[in-house]
ZAMARGU-4260 file (C-alpha; in steps of 0.2 Angstrom, whole numbers, plus 5000, padded with zeros to 4 digits):
<rodrens>
0) 5365/5015/4541 | 5358/4998/4538 | 5373/4990/4547 | 5370/5001/4562 | 5352/4996/4563
5) 5357/4978/4562 | 5369/4980/4576 | 5356/4988/4587 | 5344/4974/4584 | 5357/4962/4588
10) 5361/4971/4605 | 5343/4972/4609 | 5341/4953/4606 | 5356/4949/4617 | 5349/4960/4631
15) 5332/4951/4630 | 5341/4934/4629 | 5351/4939/4645 | 5336/4944/4654 | 5327/4928/4649
20) 5342/4918/4654 | 5343/4927/4671 | 5324/4925/4674 | 5325/4907/4670 | 5339/4904/4682
25) 5330/4913/4696 | 5315/4903/4693 | 5325/4887/4693 | 5333/4892/4710 | 5316/4896/4717
30) 5310/4879/4711 | 5325/4870/4718 | 5324/4879/4734 | 5306/4875/4736 | 5309/4856/4734
35) 5324/4857/4746 | 5313/4865/4759 | 5299/4852/4757 | 5312/4838/4757 | 5319/4845/4774
40) 5301/4846/4781 | 5298/4829/4776 | 5314/4823/4783 | 5310/4832/4799 | 5293/4824/4800
45) 5300/4807/4797 | 5311/4810/4812 | 5296/4813/4824 | 5292/4799/4835 | 5278/4787/4830
50) 5268/4786/4846 | 5254/4773/4847 | 5237/4775/4855 | 5242/4762/4867 | 5257/4772/4873
55) 5247/4788/4875 | 5234/4778/4885 | 5248/4772/4896 | 5254/4789/4899 | 5237/4795/4903
60) 5235/4781/4916 | 5252/4785/4923 | 5247/4803/4926 | 5231/4798/4934 | 5239/4786/4946
65) 5251/4800/4952 | 5236/4812/4955 | 5225/4799/4962 | 5238/4794/4975 | 5236/4811/4983
70) 5217/4812/4981 | 5219/4826/4968 | 5206/4829/4954 | 5208/4839/4939 | 5198/4849/4926
75) 5200/4844/4907 | 5201/4859/4896 | 5204/4861/4877 | 5221/4858/4871 | 5230/4869/4858
80) 5228/4855/4846 | 5217/4840/4843 | 5230/4827/4850 | 5235/4837/4865 | 5225/4835/4882
85) 5226/4850/4894 | 5223/4846/4912 | 5221/4860/4926 | 5226/4852/4943 | 5222/4860/4959
90) 5236/4856/4971 | 5232/4856/4990 | 5242/4867/5001 | 5250/4853/5011 | 5258/4846/4995
95) 5272/4857/4988 | 5270/4859/4969 | 5289/4856/4966 | 5287/4839/4975 | 5272/4834/4964
100) 5281/4840/4948 | 5296/4829/4953 | 5284/4814/4956 | 5276/4816/4939 | 5293/4818/4931
105) 5299/4802/4938 | 5283/4792/4934 | 5283/4797/4916 | 5302/4793/4915 | 5298/4775/4920
110) 5288/4773/4904 | 5301/4781/4893 | 5291/4798/4891 | 5297/4814/4897 | 5293/4832/4903
115) 5297/4841/4887 | 5295/4858/4895 | 5292/4866/4912 | 5287/4884/4915 | 5285/4892/4932
120) 5277/4908/4937 | 5285/4915/4952 | 5271/4926/4958 | 5257/4913/4957 | 5268/4898/4959
125) 5259/4890/4945 | 5269/4877/4935 | 5264/4871/4917 | 5271/4855/4911 | 5272/4848/4893
130) 5273/4829/4893 | 5276/4817/4879 | 5290/4810/4868 | 5304/4820/4859 | 5296/4835/4851
135) 5278/4828/4853 | 5268/4835/4867 | 5252/4824/4872 | 5248/4831/4889 | 5249/4849/4895
140) 5247/4850/4914 | 5245/4866/4924 | 5248/4864/4943 | 5239/4877/4952 | 5243/4878/4971
145) 5227/4881/4982 | 5228/4896/4994 | 5221/4887/5009 | 5203/4893/5006 | 5188/4886/5016
150) 5184/4871/5006 | 5202/4865/5003 | 5203/4853/5018 | 5185/4847/5015 | 5185/4829/5008
155) 5172/4819/4999 | 5174/4801/4997 | 5162/4795/4983 | 5159/4776/4981 | 5150/4770/4966
160) 5142/4753/4969 | 5136/4738/4958 | 5150/4736/4945 | 5153/4719/4938 | 5140/4716/4925
165) 5148/4725/4910 | 5164/4733/4904 | 5160/4745/4890 | 5161/4764/4886 | 5147/4767/4899
170) 5157/4760/4913 | 5173/4769/4907 | 5164/4785/4907 | 5164/4785/4926 | 5183/4785/4925
175) 5182/4801/4915 | 5174/4811/4929 | 5191/4818/4934 | 5190/4813/4952 | 5198/4800/4964
180) 5183/4788/4963 | 5181/4772/4973 | 5172/4758/4965 | 5164/4743/4972 | 5162/4727/4962
185) 5150/4713/4965 | 5158/4696/4965 | 5153/4682/4953 | 5146/4692/4939 | 5152/4690/4921
190) 5164/4705/4921 | 5169/4706/4939 | 5187/4701/4937 | 5189/4712/4921 | 5182/4727/4929
195) 5192/4726/4945 | 5208/4723/4935 | 5205/4738/4923 | 5200/4750/4937 | 5215/4746/4947
200) 5227/4747/4932 | 5220/4765/4929 | 5223/4770/4946 | 5206/4769/4954 | 5203/4761/4971
205) 5193/4745/4971 | 5183/4737/4985 | 5173/4721/4986 | 5154/4724/4986 | 5150/4708/4997
210) 5132/4702/4995 | 5123/4699/5012 | 5106/4692/5015 | 5092/4706/5016 | 5077/4705/5028
215) 5063/4705/5014 | 5070/4711/4998 | 5071/4697/4984 | 5088/4690/4981 | 5096/4676/4972
220) 5110/4665/4980 | 5123/4662/4967 | 5136/4656/4979 | 5143/4673/4983 | 5131/4679/4996
225) 5133/4677/5015 | 5117/4670/5022 | 5111/4672/5040 | 5111/4653/5043 | 5129/4650/5038
230) 5142/4645/5050 | 5160/4652/5052 | 5168/4640/5040 | 5154/4644/5026 | 5156/4662/5029
235) 5175/4661/5026 | 5173/4651/5010 | 5161/4664/5003 | 5173/4678/5007 | 5188/4669/4999
240) 5177/4665/4984 | 5172/4683/4982 | 5189/4690/4984 | 5195/4677/4971 | 5182/4684/4959
245) 5187/4703/4962 | 5206/4703/4963 | 5216/4716/4971 | 5203/4725/4982 | 5208/4736/4997
250) 5192/4735/5006 | 5174/4729/5008 | 5157/4736/5009 | 5140/4726/5010 | 5128/4724/4996
255) 5110/4723/5003 | 5113/4714/5020 | 5099/4722/5031 | 5097/4705/5040 | 5115/4700/5042
260) 5122/4718/5047 | 5109/4718/5061 | 5116/4703/5069 | 5131/4706/5080 | 5137/4688/5081
265) 5137/4686/5062 | 5146/4703/5059 | 5159/4698/5071 | 5163/4683/5062 | 5163/4692/5045
270) 5173/4707/5050 | 5186/4696/5060 | 5190/4688/5044 | 5190/4704/5034 | 5202/4712/5047
275) 5214/4697/5046 | 5216/4700/5028 | 5221/4719/5031 | 5206/4726/5022 | 5195/4741/5028
280) 5176/4740/5029 | 5163/4753/5025 | 5145/4750/5032 | 5133/4754/5018 | 5119/4756/5031
285) 5105/4748/5022 | 5095/4747/5038 | 5094/4759/5053 | 5098/4744/5065 | 5114/4740/5058
290) 5128/4736/5070 | 5142/4733/5056 | 5151/4749/5059 | 5151/4747/5078 | 5158/4730/5077
295) 5171/4735/5065 | 5177/4748/5077 | 5177/4737/5092 | 5188/4724/5082 | 5200/4738/5077
300) 5197/4738/5059 | 5200/4754/5048 | 5181/4757/5045 | 5169/4770/5039 | 5150/4772/5036
305) 5139/4779/5023 | 5133/4797/5026 | 5122/4799/5010 | 5115/4789/4997 | 5116/4801/4983
310) 5104/4792/4971 | 5091/4784/4984 | 5078/4790/4971 | 5081/4789/4953 | 5076/4807/4949
315) 5089/4819/4943 | 5083/4833/4955 | 5084/4821/4970 | 5102/4815/4964 | 5107/4833/4962
320) 5101/4837/4980 | 5110/4821/4986 | 5127/4827/4980 | 5125/4844/4988 | 5119/4836/5004
325) 5135/4826/5004 | 5145/4842/5001 | 5136/4850/5016 | 5139/4835/5027 | 5158/4836/5022
330) 5159/4854/5026 | 5151/4851/5043 | 5162/4836/5048 | 5178/4839/5037 | 5174/4824/5026
335) 5159/4813/5021 | 5156/4796/5013 | 5143/4796/4999 | 5137/4781/4989 | 5130/4781/4972
340) 5126/4767/4959 | 5132/4762/4942 | 5118/4769/4932 | 5115/4781/4918 | 5105/4794/4927
345) 5118/4795/4941 | 5133/4797/4929 | 5124/4811/4920 | 5121/4821/4936 | 5138/4818/4942
350) 5145/4825/4925 | 5135/4841/4928 | 5138/4844/4947 | 5156/4838/4950 | 5164/4853/4942
355) 5153/4865/4952 | 5157/4856/4969 | 5176/4857/4964 | 5175/4875/4960 | 5170/4878/4979
360) 5186/4869/4984 | 5180/4852/4989 | 5192/4838/4986 | 5186/4821/4980 | 5197/4807/4988
365) 5198/4788/4989 | 5189/4780/5003 | 5206/4774/5010 | 5209/4793/5014 | 5194/4794/5026
370) 5192/4777/5034 | 5199/4777/5052
</rodrens>
């Protein structure tokens, strides 16, 4: 009897030991599996490309240059994660979406980035692109074809004057408006060359804001202003010096200049030189008696003239009205040229109003798209 009980205890002990052993083995398997899984994750993570901020900025600039070359603007939406930018791009009806898709693909390939994924919706013809390096997406771009609505072919060329004194986050904020902006740079300022080079590298159109003598406004001649008493050779020297200070411009507009732009002989000398350099001219129309635009046309220059000063008064309500007056002018004529200035109040109103103008189908284009 005692021997039977001893054997039963021994069997129970073996069963318990077996269960403990099996449990321990299972636990070990789970632990090993966990560490193997973590190791694979770490290996996978280590294989992801390390992309520098400079590379991402270069990709952003490349995409902007492609869009700006067609006068296309975009809306910036929230991405699916903190490092992914989401752009919604309205593609005009005269530009096939597949052509723009191919152009983007070729442009990013030149900087060793790639279109990681492309999805097309047959009904809407909308195309979504994911762009980056290997498995890392940094830009998601949605190409939305416009349907030929009323505002589609109405173009606004917005010129922002008076850059050149600074290059800082405030100035860069104008580049983040999401439109094909044209900027004019005053020569001879501390940051004139820096601003011109940075703007051009980021795909923006840059023109020379050439100082000319006013009738009565106070001015300081720092060697970059055309004065009414200058002869032909002096004028040519001023123009060359100014262009050296603001490299890579494609056009010119006048800074002040009410006295000079009213003088037909002076403007003929100035514009003959500008035209010989292959540059276009925009008359800022700082005085009602200006002859600058008429002279430019008579000389065969590609030229334009300012329709609206959006910030003639430094009051938000007036600037807002100026923007909508510009849109109304564009709707009437098919296009319009507006001029604003590099100042905080103008930037703030543009940030508020540009999306509203875009929603109505107006297109912001570089000046070169409307001068004739």
